[in-house]
C-alpha positions as CSV (number, residue, x, y, z in Angstrom):
1,M,-2.9,7.2,-54.3
2,T,-6.7,6.0,-54.8
3,V,-6.4,3.2,-52.4
4,A,-5.5,5.9,-49.9
5,L,-7.7,8.3,-50.3
6,L,-10.7,5.9,-50.1
7,W,-9.5,4.7,-46.9
8,F,-9.0,8.1,-45.5
9,F,-12.4,9.4,-46.7
10,A,-14.0,6.1,-45.4
11,G,-12.4,6.8,-42.3
12,V,-13.4,10.3,-42.0
13,S,-17.3,9.1,-43.3
14,V,-17.3,6.5,-40.2
15,T,-15.9,8.9,-37.9
16,V,-18.4,11.5,-38.5
17,L,-21.4,9.1,-38.4
18,T,-20.2,8.1,-35.0
19,L,-20.1,11.8,-33.8
20,L,-23.7,11.9,-35.3
21,V,-25.0,8.9,-33.4
22,L,-23.1,10.5,-29.9
23,I,-24.8,13.9,-30.4
24,N,-28.2,12.2,-31.4
25,V,-28.7,9.2,-29.1
26,P,-29.6,9.9,-25.6
27,E,-27.6,7.9,-23.0
28,S,-28.3,7.4,-19.2
29,P,-25.3,8.2,-17.4
30,S,-23.8,5.1,-15.4
31,P,-22.0,5.1,-12.0
32,L,-19.7,2.3,-12.8
33,Y,-19.5,2.2,-16.6
34,A,-18.0,4.6,-19.1
35,G,-20.3,6.4,-21.4
36,A,-20.1,6.5,-25.5
37,N,-18.8,9.8,-25.4
38,V,-16.0,9.2,-23.2
39,R,-15.4,5.9,-24.7
40,F,-15.1,8.0,-28.4
41,L,-12.9,10.4,-26.6
42,A,-10.6,7.7,-25.5
43,N,-10.0,5.9,-28.7
44,L,-9.6,9.0,-30.9
45,P,-5.8,8.5,-31.3
46,T,-6.6,4.9,-32.5
47,V,-9.0,6.6,-35.3
48,L,-6.7,9.2,-36.1
49,W,-4.0,7.1,-36.6
50,V,-6.1,4.4,-38.8
51,V,-7.5,7.0,-40.8
52,G,-4.5,9.7,-40.9
53,V,-1.1,7.6,-40.9
54,C,-1.9,4.0,-42.3
55,P,-3.4,4.6,-45.5
56,W,-0.6,6.9,-47.3
57,P,2.1,4.0,-47.6
58,T,-0.6,2.0,-49.6
59,A,0.1,4.5,-52.4
60,A,3.6,3.4,-53.0
61,G,2.4,-0.1,-54.5
62,P,2.6,-3.5,-52.7
63,A,5.8,-2.6,-50.5
64,G,3.7,0.3,-49.1
65,A,0.8,-1.8,-48.3
66,V,2.9,-4.3,-46.6
67,L,4.3,-1.0,-44.5
68,S,0.5,0.0,-43.8
69,A,0.1,-3.6,-42.4
70,V,3.0,-3.2,-40.4
71,L,1.7,0.1,-38.8
72,L,-1.7,-0.9,-38.4
73,G,-0.3,-4.3,-36.0
74,G,2.2,-2.2,-34.6
75,W,-0.2,0.3,-33.2
76,G,-2.8,-2.7,-32.2
77,F,-0.1,-4.2,-30.2
78,Y,0.9,-1.1,-28.5
79,C,-2.7,-0.7,-27.3
80,G,-3.2,-4.2,-26.3
81,W,0.1,-3.9,-24.5
82,I,-0.5,-0.5,-22.6
83,E,-3.8,-1.8,-21.5
84,A,-2.3,-5.2,-20.2
85,R,0.1,-3.0,-18.5
86,R,-1.4,0.0,-17.4
87,R,-5.0,-0.5,-17.9
88,G,-5.1,2.1,-20.6
89,G,-3.3,4.5,-22.4
90,V,-2.6,8.3,-21.4
91,L,-5.6,9.9,-22.7
92,R,-7.7,6.9,-20.9
93,R,-6.4,7.8,-17.8
94,A,-6.5,11.4,-18.6
95,L,-10.5,10.7,-18.8
96,E,-10.5,8.8,-15.4
97,T,-11.5,5.3,-17.1
98,V,-9.8,1.9,-17.0
99,V,-10.1,-1.4,-19.2
100,V,-10.7,-4.5,-16.8
101,D,-11.7,-8.1,-17.0
102,P,-14.7,-9.3,-15.2
103,Q,-13.1,-9.4,-12.0
104,G,-11.7,-6.1,-12.2
105,R,-8.4,-7.1,-12.9
106,S,-6.0,-5.8,-15.4
107,L,-6.4,-7.4,-18.9
108,G,-3.7,-10.0,-19.6
109,L,-1.6,-9.5,-23.1
110,G,-3.5,-12.0,-24.9
111,R,-6.9,-11.0,-24.0
112,A,-6.1,-7.2,-24.7
113,L,-4.2,-7.9,-28.1
114,W,-7.6,-9.9,-29.0
115,R,-9.6,-7.1,-28.0
116,N,-7.4,-4.6,-30.2
117,A,-7.4,-6.8,-33.0
118,V,-11.1,-7.3,-32.8
119,K,-11.9,-3.2,-32.3
120,L,-9.4,-2.6,-35.3
121,A,-11.3,-5.0,-37.6
122,L,-14.4,-3.4,-36.5
123,L,-13.5,0.2,-36.9
124,P,-15.7,0.7,-40.1
125,L,-18.6,-0.4,-37.9
126,A,-17.9,2.1,-35.0
127,P,-21.6,3.7,-35.4
128,L,-23.7,1.0,-35.2
129,L,-21.5,-0.8,-32.5
130,L,-21.0,2.5,-30.2
131,W,-25.4,2.8,-30.8
132,A,-25.4,-0.6,-29.5
133,A,-23.1,-0.4,-26.8
134,M,-25.1,2.7,-25.8
135,R,-28.0,0.5,-25.2
136,D,-26.0,-2.3,-22.8
137,W,-26.4,-1.5,-19.3
138,R,-22.6,-2.2,-18.9
139,R,-21.5,-0.2,-21.8
140,Q,-20.2,-3.2,-23.4
141,A,-19.1,-2.7,-27.2
142,L,-19.1,-6.3,-29.5
143,H,-15.0,-6.1,-28.8
144,D,-15.7,-6.2,-25.2
145,K,-18.2,-8.8,-25.3
146,L,-15.8,-10.9,-27.3
147,A,-12.8,-10.3,-25.3
148,A,-15.0,-10.3,-21.9
149,S,-13.7,-6.9,-20.8
150,F,-15.0,-3.9,-19.3
151,V,-14.3,-0.1,-19.6
152,M,-15.1,1.7,-16.2
153,W,-14.5,4.5,-14.2
154,S,-11.4,4.6,-12.3
155,P,-11.7,3.5,-8.8
156,E,-10.6,6.9,-7.3
157,R,-13.4,8.5,-9.7
158,I,-15.9,6.0,-8.2
159,R,-14.5,6.7,-4.6
160,R,-14.7,10.5,-5.2
161,A,-18.2,10.5,-6.7
162,S,-19.4,8.1,-3.6
163,A,-18.1,10.4,-1.1
164,A,-19.7,13.4,-2.5
165,R,-23.0,11.8,-2.6
166,H,-22.7,11.1,1.0
167,E,-21.9,14.5,1.7
168,G,-25.1,15.4,0.2
169,I,-23.3,17.1,-3.2
170,E,-25.1,16.4,-6.3
171,V,-22.2,14.5,-8.4
172,R,-23.1,13.7,-12.2
173,I,-20.7,10.9,-13.5
174,E,-19.9,11.6,-17.2
């Protein structure tokens, strides 16, 4: 039970620190790349899964630790599969962002799985990595750089913003 509690409280602490980074570090909006606040919201299901679900089976001993690893690995596989198949999950689509390769295509399954494995492994460093991503002109976090991927606004959102600018309407993306 103590491992589960430590995992849970460490996860909550990292989440709170990440929110503090988002609140306190200014970021200039980008017409192409999704900002840190949108990326954080799109990853909230992953944070909730890792912090809220995965630690509790560890209280049951070695078998529970295996179950936690299976839950974590299963979530990583699901996230990778959905990014390779649909360029992002339901929340990412609701926020009008897509995960793409340098040519703007969907990630392949291998690249998407690698991206999500690195993201899950680096989750404890989320506040620092998000701060660094906010400083990058393409808003790439470390897991994006290692997987050669980008989180961009969806083409539909970019077209709408571009059309509005041409009509003289002031639009702020982000």
